[in-house]
N, C-alpha and C positions, 0 to 999 in steps of 0.2 A: 269572620264571625265570632271567633273566640275573643279577639281583641274588643269587639263591640260589647259582648256580654260582660267582659271584665270592666270596661269603662262604665257600664250600667251599674255594676256592683259598687264601684266607687261613688257614682252619683247617688246611689241609694243612701249613702251615709249622711248626705246633707239634710234630708227631712228627718232621718232617724236621730240625728244629733239634737233635735228639739225635744225628744222624748224624756231625757233626764229632767228637764224643767217641769214637765207634767208630773213625773214621778215625785219630785220634791214637793210640789204644791199639794198633790193629793195625799202624800205621806203626812205632811204637816196638818192638813185638814182632818184626816182620819184620826190622828193622834189627839187632836183637841176634842173631837167629838166621836169616839169610837162606837157609840151605841146609836146615836141619831144619824150618823153618816152625813153630818152637815145640817140636818134638820133642827137640831137642838141648839145650835150656836151660829150666830150670824157671821162671826169671824171664820169658823170652820167652813161654813157654806161658801164664803168668799174664796177661800183657798181651793176647795174642791171644785167649784164652778170654773175657777181660772184654769185648773188642770184639765178639766173636761173640755174646755174651749179648744185645747190642743188635740186631745184624743178624738173628739167628735168631728174633727175636720182633717183627719189624716189624709184623706183622698186628695184634698186640695193641696196639702203640703207636698204630697208625692208628685202631683201634676206640675207644680211650680218648681220643686226641687230638681226633678229629673230634667225638665226642660232647660233649666239653668245649668245643671251639672253636665249635661251631655252636649251643650252648645260649644262651638269651637273656640270662642273667646270669652266665655262666661260673662255675657252682657245681660243687663236687666231686661232688654227687649225680649230675650228668649223666655225669661220668667213670666213676663206679661203675656206672651203668646200662650204659655202653658195655662195660665189662669183663664184667659179668654176661651181657650179650647175646651177646658173642663166645664166652664159655665154654659157654653153653648150646647154641648152634648148632653149634660145632665138636665138642662131645662127642656130640650127637645124630646128627651126620652123619659121624662118624669112620668109618674103614674097619671097625673092630671092631663098632661099633653097627649099621652097615648090613648087615654080614655076619650078625650075630645076627638081625636083622629078616628077612632073606631066607632064613635057614637054609642059608647056603653058606659056603665057606671064604673067608678074607680075601682070598686071591689072586684070587678070582673077582669081587670087587666092582667093579673098574675103577679107572683112574688118577684120575679126577675126585675121588672120595672119599678117595683115598690122599694127596692133597696139600692137603686142606682145612684142616688144623690151622694152617698158617702162610701162608695165601693172603691177600695184602694186599687184593685186591678184596673178599673177604668181610669183612675188617676194616673197609673203607670202608662197605660196605652196613650192617653192624650198628651202626657208629658214627653214621651219618646217621639211621637209624631211632631209635636211642636218643635222639639230640638232639631229634628231632621229638616223641617221647613225653614227654621232659622239658618241652619248651616247652608241650605241651598239658596235662599232668597235674600239674605241680609245684605248682599252686595248689589241688589237690583237697582238699575238706573232707569228712571222714568223721564218722559219729556219735561221740558222746563216748566210748563204750566201745571205739572203734577209733581214737581221736584220735591216738594215738602214731604210727600209720601214715599220717597225713594228709600232704599237701603233698609235699615233696621225697622223704620216705622211701617214699612210695607208688610212685615211678617205677621203681626197680629191681625191685620186686615185679611191677608191671604188665609190665615188660620181659620177665620170665621167661615169662609166658604168651603174650605176643606172639611171642617167639622160638620157642616150641614150634610155634605156627601157621606161622611163617616156615620152620621146619625141615621141616614137612610139605610146604610148597610147593616148597622147594628140593630136596627128595628127588627130585622129578620134573624140576624145571627146571635144577638145577645141572649135571648132566652135559651138557645141551644148551648151556647158557651157557658152561661151561668149554671145551668142544670148539670152540665158535665163537670165543671169545677166543684160544684156543691157535692156531687156524688163522690168525687175524689176525696174531698174533705171528710165526708161521712165514712168512707172506706177506711181512711187512716184513723179516724176517731173510733171507729168500730173495733179496731185492733187493740184498743185500750192501752195498757202499759207497754205491750210489745211494740205498738206503733210509735210510742214516745221513744223507746229504746232504739228502734231503727232510725228514727229521725236524728237522734243524738249522734249515732255512729257516722252517718253521712254528713252531718253538720261539720264534724271535725275533719273528715276525710277530704272535704272540698276546700278546706282552708288554703292549701297551697295554690289553688287556681283562682281564688277570690270569688268562686261561683256560689259559695255558701249563702251569700246575701239573697240570691234568687230563691233558694230553698227556704230560708228563714221567712220570706214574705208570705209563703203559703201557710205557715203555722202561726206566725206572730201577729199578722195583720188580717184585715177582713177581705181577703181575696177569695177564699173558698168557704167562708162561714165559720172558721175556727177562731180567728181574732184573739189569740191567747193573751197578748199584752194589753190590748184595748179593753177586753172584758175584765181582766184582773184589776186594772187600775180604775175601771168604772164600777168595780164591786158588783159585777153582773155574772150570771152563769150559775154553776153549781159548785159549792164548796168541796174541795178535794179533787175536783176535776179541772176547773179553770186554773191555769198556771202550770199544768203538767208538762208543757213544752218549754218551760223555763226553769222549774225548780231544781232538776237534776244537774244543772250547770253549776250551782253554788258549791256543792262538795268538790267538784273538779277544779274550779278556778280559784277558790279560796284555800283549798287544802291539798287536793291531789297533785296539781302541778308544782306547788312549793315542795311537796314531798319528793317529787322527781328531781327537782333542783338540788335538794339536799343529797340525794343519792349520787348525782353527777359530781357534786362538790367532794364528797367522801371518796369517790373513785378517781378523782383527778390526780395527776402526777404531782409530786411534792413541789417541783420547781414552777408549776403553773397554777398551784392551788389558790394563791392570793389573787391573781388576775381573774381566774375563773369564778372565784367566790364573789368578787365585787360585781361581776356581770350578772351572775345567777341571783344574788341577793336583791339587786335593784329590780330585776325582772319579776322575782317572786313577790316583792312588796307591791309592785304595780298590779299583778294578777290578784292578789289578796284584797287590796283596797278598792280597785276600780273594775276588776274583771277583764282587763285588757291583757290577753295571754299571748298574743303573737310574738312579742320579743322573746318570751320563754320557749314557745313552741318552735320557733325558727332556730333556736340555739341547738336543737338536736334533730329537727325535721329532715334535713338532708345529710347530716353527718351520720345519723343512725335511723334510717327509714323504718326498721323493724320496731323501734321504740315508739315511733309515731303511730304505727298501726295498733300497737298495744294501747296507746293513749286513746285512739278513736274507739276501740272496743270497750275500754273502761268508761269512756264518756257515755256510750250507749247503755252500758250496764247501770250507770248512775241514774240516768233518766228513767230507765225501766224500774229500778228499785223505788225511786221517789214516787213515780206514778202508781206503782203497785200498792204502796202503803198510803197513797193519797196525801203525802206531805207536799204542800204547795207554798210557793213564794213567787214573787215576780220581780222584774227589773225594767227600768226605763232605758238604760244604756247597756249594761252588761252585769254579769252575776258576781259582783264584788261585794265587799262589806258595806259600802255606802248604800247601794241599792237594797241589800238585804235588810238593813236596819229600817229603811223607809218602808219596805214592803210588809214588815211585820205589823205596821200600823193599819194596814188595809183589812177590814173585817173578814173578807173572803179568804184570806190566807189561812191555811189549815196545818196546824202543828209545825210551823216553820222552823222551830228550834231543833226539831229532829233532824233537819238537814245539816246542822252543825255536828250532831253525833255521827251522822253518815259521813260527813266530811272528815272527821278524825279517823274513821275506818279507812277511808280512801287515801288519806295521807300515808298510813302504814302500808296499804297495798301498793301504792305508787313507789314508795321508798324501797321496799324489799324487791318488788318485781323489777324495777329499773336497775337496782344495784346488782341483782343476780345476773340479769341479762348482759349488762355492761361488762361485768367481770368475766362471765363465761364465754362471751363472744368477742371480747377485747374491742368493743365498739369505740369509735373515735368521737366521744362526746366532748364538750368543752373541758379543756384541761388535760385531755388525753392524746392530743395530737401536737404537731409542731407549729400550728397556726399561731400567728402573733395575736395576743389577746389584748394588747394595749391599744389605746386610741391614738397613738402617735403615727405620723407618716413614716414610711420606710426610709431609713437613713441611706445616704450615699447617692441619692438621686437629686437632680437639679430641682425637680418638682417638689420633692420632699423638703429641701432647704427653703424653697420659696414659701411653702405652706407655713413654716414655723415663724416667718416674719411678716407675711402678708396681712394677716388679720389677728387681732387679739380675741375677737369674739369666737366662742367655741362652735357656734352654729356655722360660722363662715369657714372655720377650719375643717369641720366635718363635711360641709358641702364641697370644699376644694378637693378633699381626699376622695370622696365618692366620685366626683367629676373626673378625676384622673383615672380612677379604676374603671370608669365606664368608657374610656378611650378618648377623653378630652372633649372640648366644646364641639369640634367638627363632627364628632360621631353621634351627637345628640339630636334627635328629631323633636320629641316633645317630652315635657316633664309635668307630672301631676302627682297627686297624693290622695290617700284615703286616711283611715284612722291611725294606722301605724306604718304604712308603707309608702315609699316613693314609687311611683309607676312611671317608668321611663321607656320610651321607644328609641332604639338606637339604629343607626344605619348598618353597622357591621358588628355582629355579636362576637366575632372572633377576637376583637380588640379588648374585650372585657377581662379585667384582672381581678378575680374574686378575692385573692389574698389582700390586694390593695384596698378593696372596698371594705373588707372585714377589719382592716387595720384602723379604719375610721371610727370603729366602735359600733358599726352596724351589726345587727344580730343575725342576719342571714340574707340569702338571696334566693329568689324564685324565678324560674324561666318558664312561664306558662305557655309561651309561644315564641316563634322565631322573631328575633329583634325586639321582643317584649320582655323587659326586665323589671322585677319588683325587688326593691331593697328595703328590708325591714329595719327601720330606724328606731321605732318606738313612739311614745306619745309626743315627742318633740318634733315629729315629722313636718308639721306645718312650717316651723321656723327654718328647718333645713331646706325644705322645698323652696321657700321664698328666697333664701340665699342663693340656691342654685339658679333660680330664674334670674336673679340679679347678675350673677356671674355670666350668664348666657346672653 
């Protein structure tokens, strides 16, 4: 079950990866026409409407993206099944269809069916079911006279009939489910700034398992009515409130974690300082510019778990403070400088530059708290243990010698080294990846050599389940994953 949820978290990143495009388009549009919001400029209106074309159809993107991402061989037929499934369910359960079935006016149907056409939660359900159907029936063999519809072509057809059955079930279940989810969203929203702080704390705490994506979907998308990202970039909602589940991340990702990196550098042993500094500087720049923090977080997450708990608490505090003072900004991908600059152009952003002031405070907090704890408890952060910090293969081994001559490409070298550390080709079951991590299933986890993996330049390793290994590579993970697949 845990492995399934983790795979779902990885698949979430496929539709989410489209959001930066929407943020860029909307940011440009609002910058051109900040007062008319596109109504006073045809060019601005073009950019804004192009961005809204993405945001207004997130449910379809999730249906297609999850169906494709959760399929066993990432085939387009799975994505098509996801699209077909979503269209069938949303048409059968639309307000007009339900009103016709009940013989009442559309206004009497109820809110649950009125919002079903762009509900992300329904997109997730249909996407996951479509992927399961694809994995089960894509190898189906039919008689010769129906052979054209065999295999992958059969899946969208099967999906149609399954979705008719699902629609019949949801006709009775959906109103209860929707009302329950909506009540949960209202409960969290009703907690105000405290609710934002609690969310921020658990968002970071779940990073090692990869389950934070499921939590994020509750607050960022239209699953329970909050839809913080969509509403912010759509310039909808209430100024000072919309964006509260995003704003507090900017001080952490742009300032707090780089402050922690500086503390780790200053407390590193002299002989390791240069190597630790190069790793921490690269990870800090990535966090500041793009908001991708996993390379930096994994550099101390398992070496010093206490520091990671402090990091989670400070993240919760940051979201609480930003929400309390109603300083808001938003992101399409993550809370880095690029998204921050774009979000300041959205009219609904409220005193976003105060987040930079808050960020400077958190830089100081992270630096001194991390430095004091590291020194007081002699924590083995980067540069304070005997781990090899270079990206070279261990000398003196036949595999290491082979690695130095086998490929000139650095992605190939890194893939080779990680593959050796994972126990070799015969120990690998499957290889996949998400934003920054390789997600690998191995046959025997006792063969894993963590020092060898880290010698490749990987930032860290997580073991969320037996035989389930996640290697934090960084933003170049896609290239490394493709090289590993080639080697396998």
